[in-house]
Backbone as CSV, one residue per row, in Angstrom:
resi,resn,N_x,N_y,N_z,CA_x,CA_y,CA_z,C_x,C_y,C_z
1,UNK,25.205,-9.226,-44.196,24.723,-7.922,-43.809,23.200,-7.960,-43.712
2,UNK,22.684,-7.346,-42.695,21.238,-7.324,-42.475,20.562,-6.366,-43.454
3,UNK,19.479,-6.806,-44.031,18.698,-5.974,-44.946,17.859,-5.004,-44.130
4,UNK,17.832,-3.769,-44.536,17.019,-2.767,-43.862,15.974,-2.234,-44.828
5,UNK,15.010,-1.528,-44.270,13.966,-0.923,-45.100,14.567,0.095,-46.059
6,UNK,15.519,0.869,-45.558,16.192,1.861,-46.395,17.435,1.232,-46.985
7,UNK,17.481,1.139,-48.293,18.632,0.577,-48.983,19.547,1.728,-49.379
8,UNK,20.765,1.800,-48.838,21.671,2.893,-49.189,21.882,3.046,-50.692
9,UNK,21.772,1.959,-51.433,21.941,2.031,-52.886,20.849,2.859,-53.549
10,UNK,19.711,2.999,-52.879,18.618,3.775,-53.453,18.940,5.260,-53.582
11,UNK,19.861,5.758,-52.766,20.238,7.169,-52.853,20.743,7.502,-54.256
12,UNK,21.449,6.574,-54.859,21.973,6.802,-56.215,20.857,6.835,-57.254
13,UNK,19.684,6.379,-56.894,18.541,6.357,-57.816,17.675,7.612,-57.706
14,UNK,18.079,8.552,-56.859,17.283,9.747,-56.617,16.921,10.471,-57.912
15,UNK,17.863,10.551,-58.825,17.620,11.220,-60.103,16.518,10.590,-60.930
16,UNK,16.177,9.359,-60.633,15.142,8.657,-61.386,13.728,9.160,-61.082
17,UNK,13.587,10.040,-60.076,12.238,10.543,-59.795,11.665,11.287,-60.993
18,UNK,12.542,11.771,-61.864,12.085,12.458,-63.078,11.526,11.495,-64.115
19,UNK,11.849,10.213,-63.983,11.389,9.233,-64.967,9.865,9.161,-65.040
20,UNK,9.205,9.340,-63.929,7.747,9.192,-63.906,7.018,10.514,-64.075
21,UNK,7.760,11.610,-63.967,7.187,12.924,-64.241,8.351,13.863,-64.534
22,UNK,8.718,13.899,-65.804,9.904,14.642,-66.212,9.801,16.126,-65.891
23,UNK,8.651,16.712,-66.143,8.490,18.152,-65.918,8.700,18.522,-64.447
24,UNK,7.989,17.844,-63.560,8.106,18.178,-62.135,9.462,17.773,-61.570
25,UNK,9.983,16.624,-62.015,11.306,16.199,-61.562,12.378,17.205,-61.963
26,UNK,12.314,17.667,-63.200,13.287,18.653,-63.678,13.174,19.957,-62.903
27,UNK,11.950,20.381,-62.657,11.753,21.623,-61.897,12.292,21.478,-60.474
28,UNK,12.062,20.317,-59.869,12.595,20.092,-58.526,14.113,20.167,-58.534
29,UNK,14.765,19.452,-59.456,16.223,19.427,-59.476,16.815,20.787,-59.841
30,UNK,16.126,21.559,-60.692,16.574,22.926,-60.968,16.544,23.754,-59.683
31,UNK,15.435,23.655,-58.952,15.287,24.369,-57.690,16.330,23.899,-56.671
32,UNK,16.460,22.601,-56.522,17.393,22.007,-55.566,18.811,22.491,-55.852
33,UNK,19.190,22.453,-57.105,20.526,22.909,-57.492,20.737,24.377,-57.199
34,UNK,19.728,25.187,-57.482,19.807,26.626,-57.228,19.954,26.911,-55.735
35,UNK,19.194,26.194,-54.911,19.252,26.387,-53.461,20.666,26.157,-52.936
36,UNK,21.365,25.172,-53.459,22.674,24.809,-52.922,23.841,25.539,-53.583
37,UNK,23.545,26.484,-54.478,24.606,27.317,-55.043,25.123,28.278,-53.977
38,UNK,26.350,28.747,-54.172,26.893,29.779,-53.289,25.966,30.995,-53.360
39,UNK,25.704,31.582,-52.236,24.854,32.767,-52.169,25.222,33.538,-50.927
40,UNK,24.230,34.036,-50.225,24.496,34.712,-48.952,25.122,33.736,-47.966
41,UNK,24.768,32.462,-48.103,25.384,31.387,-47.329,26.337,30.629,-48.249
42,UNK,27.434,30.172,-47.684,28.373,29.370,-48.472,27.801,27.970,-48.677
43,UNK,28.342,27.279,-49.661,27.930,25.896,-49.895,28.249,25.043,-48.668
44,UNK,29.315,25.353,-47.958,29.682,24.642,-46.735,28.617,24.846,-45.661
45,UNK,28.185,26.085,-45.470,27.145,26.371,-44.480,25.836,25.672,-44.845
46,UNK,25.498,25.690,-46.117,24.269,25.039,-46.572,24.339,23.533,-46.349
47,UNK,25.501,22.948,-46.545,25.670,21.512,-46.322,25.468,21.178,-44.850
48,UNK,25.993,22.012,-43.970,25.839,21.793,-42.529,24.376,21.944,-42.109
49,UNK,23.695,22.926,-42.660,22.262,23.094,-42.389,21.499,21.872,-42.883
50,UNK,21.817,21.429,-44.094,21.142,20.261,-44.663,21.350,19.023,-43.801
51,UNK,22.550,18.866,-43.257,22.824,17.717,-42.394,21.972,17.783,-41.130
52,UNK,21.890,18.963,-40.530,21.084,19.115,-39.311,19.607,18.855,-39.595
53,UNK,19.107,19.424,-40.670,17.694,19.225,-41.037,17.438,17.762,-41.366
54,UNK,18.399,17.111,-41.991,18.264,15.689,-42.325,17.988,14.848,-41.088
55,UNK,18.623,15.207,-39.997,18.389,14.489,-38.744,17.006,14.809,-38.195
56,UNK,16.586,16.048,-38.319,15.278,16.445,-37.808,14.156,15.738,-38.554
57,UNK,14.288,15.627,-39.870,13.252,14.943,-40.658,13.523,13.439,-40.737
58,UNK,14.614,13.012,-40.147,14.994,11.607,-40.035,15.060,10.891,-41.388
59,UNK,15.802,11.506,-42.298,15.994,10.931,-43.633,17.374,10.287,-43.719
60,UNK,17.446,8.954,-43.682,18.761,8.298,-43.720,19.520,8.570,-45.012
61,UNK,18.799,8.752,-46.121,19.471,9.058,-47.384,20.157,10.415,-47.294
62,UNK,19.450,11.388,-46.756,19.995,12.738,-46.622,21.149,12.762,-45.631
63,UNK,21.018,12.014,-44.542,22.097,11.948,-43.560,23.357,11.404,-44.226
64,UNK,23.219,10.330,-44.985,24.376,9.779,-45.708,24.944,10.796,-46.684
65,UNK,24.066,11.397,-47.471,24.514,12.326,-48.514,25.226,13.541,-47.920
66,UNK,24.656,14.137,-46.889,25.238,15.366,-46.353,26.365,15.123,-45.361
67,UNK,26.483,13.908,-44.838,27.688,13.573,-44.084,28.860,13.513,-45.059
68,UNK,28.648,12.829,-46.173,29.691,12.748,-47.197,30.024,14.104,-47.791
69,UNK,28.990,14.886,-48.084,29.194,16.223,-48.650,29.954,17.104,-47.660
70,UNK,29.579,16.993,-46.394,30.258,17.785,-45.374,31.734,17.441,-45.259
71,UNK,32.037,16.158,-45.313,33.439,15.738,-45.274,34.219,16.337,-46.441
72,UNK,33.621,16.322,-47.633,34.277,16.899,-48.819,34.502,18.393,-48.650
73,UNK,33.641,19.040,-47.873,33.733,20.495,-47.688,34.530,20.871,-46.439
74,UNK,35.140,19.880,-45.797,35.997,20.156,-44.654,35.264,20.370,-43.343
75,UNK,34.027,19.953,-43.270,33.274,20.073,-42.021,33.759,18.969,-41.088
76,UNK,34.108,19.354,-39.881,34.650,18.389,-38.928,33.525,17.598,-38.260
77,UNK,33.892,16.481,-37.649,32.904,15.679,-36.940,32.320,16.458,-35.765
78,UNK,33.126,17.313,-35.161,32.624,18.131,-34.051,31.590,19.147,-34.534
79,UNK,31.843,19.751,-35.686,30.873,20.693,-36.257,29.578,19.972,-36.637
80,UNK,29.736,18.781,-37.227,28.552,17.998,-37.593,27.709,17.679,-36.364
81,UNK,28.358,17.184,-35.308,27.617,16.804,-34.111,26.978,18.020,-33.440
82,UNK,27.680,19.140,-33.451,27.106,20.353,-32.864,25.870,20.785,-33.647
83,UNK,25.929,20.696,-34.960,24.770,21.040,-35.788,23.602,20.105,-35.494
84,UNK,23.879,18.813,-35.313,22.821,17.853,-34.983,22.217,18.186,-33.621
85,UNK,23.044,18.608,-32.677,22.512,19.003,-31.363,21.643,20.261,-31.467
86,UNK,22.018,21.183,-32.330,21.171,22.360,-32.551,19.814,21.906,-33.080
87,UNK,19.826,21.013,-34.058,18.570,20.499,-34.617,17.749,19.781,-33.555
88,UNK,18.419,18.995,-32.728,17.724,18.258,-31.670,17.117,19.215,-30.647
89,UNK,17.831,20.274,-30.311,17.316,21.250,-29.349,16.079,21.958,-29.907
90,UNK,16.128,22.307,-31.182,14.970,22.955,-31.806,13.798,21.992,-31.856
91,UNK,14.055,20.744,-32.234,12.986,19.738,-32.293,12.397,19.495,-30.908
92,UNK,13.262,19.387,-29.906,12.796,19.188,-28.539,11.987,20.382,-28.050
93,UNK,12.475,21.570,-28.338,11.750,22.781,-27.957,10.407,22.883,-28.637
94,UNK,10.373,22.518,-29.915,9.111,22.557,-30.653,8.101,21.582,-30.068
95,UNK,8.586,20.437,-29.618,7.705,19.468,-28.963,7.195,20.036,-27.643
96,UNK,8.091,20.569,-26.855,7.725,21.056,-25.530,6.843,22.303,-25.568
97,UNK,7.056,23.181,-26.529,6.237,24.397,-26.598,4.771,24.058,-26.868
98,UNK,4.546,22.926,-27.514,3.166,22.488,-27.740,2.488,22.046,-26.448
99,UNK,3.270,21.826,-25.401,2.661,21.474,-24.123,1.845,22.631,-23.550
100,UNK,2.132,23.844,-24.000,1.324,24.992,-23.574,-0.120,24.797,-24.033
101,UNK,-0.293,24.284,-25.247,-1.642,23.997,-25.744,-2.326,22.977,-24.838
102,UNK,-1.588,21.934,-24.462,-2.128,20.919,-23.567,-2.501,21.537,-22.221
103,UNK,-1.622,22.365,-21.674,-1.893,22.978,-20.371,-3.121,23.887,-20.444
104,UNK,-3.222,24.667,-21.531,-4.400,25.518,-21.712,-5.681,24.695,-21.797
105,UNK,-5.638,23.617,-22.563,-6.808,22.750,-22.718,-7.170,22.085,-21.404
106,UNK,-6.166,21.598,-20.681,-6.396,20.982,-19.383,-7.074,21.962,-18.436
107,UNK,-6.507,23.180,-18.366,-7.083,24.197,-17.477,-8.537,24.494,-17.851
108,UNK,-8.818,24.579,-19.138,-10.185,24.881,-19.606,-11.144,23.745,-19.269
109,UNK,-10.700,22.503,-19.474,-11.588,21.345,-19.243,-11.742,21.015,-17.755
110,UNK,-10.785,21.378,-16.960,-10.856,21.009,-15.535,-11.524,22.066,-14.665
111,UNK,-11.978,23.123,-15.269,-12.632,24.187,-14.508,-14.032,23.787,-14.091
């Protein structure tokens, strides 16, 4: 198997971030846990959002984690892919909307 920069085994070490700063690590995990509790959004909906955002921020650990979590929560492959396309459309739109800044600058400099 080819070695990659991201080692999937490292995902299991995520909890170790508290080892080097227990106070901040604990506060993060308390917050993280609270965010993913059932609330106005179901845990299933939150998992799907997390999967889409994981693709946008391009975190392979998160993609692995929330693909697995989504499967446990009954999220279908079609729902997962649709969520990823929503994330991609937002990311693409965010990139393209910045072209207005470029067009404004071009117009100003070319006058």
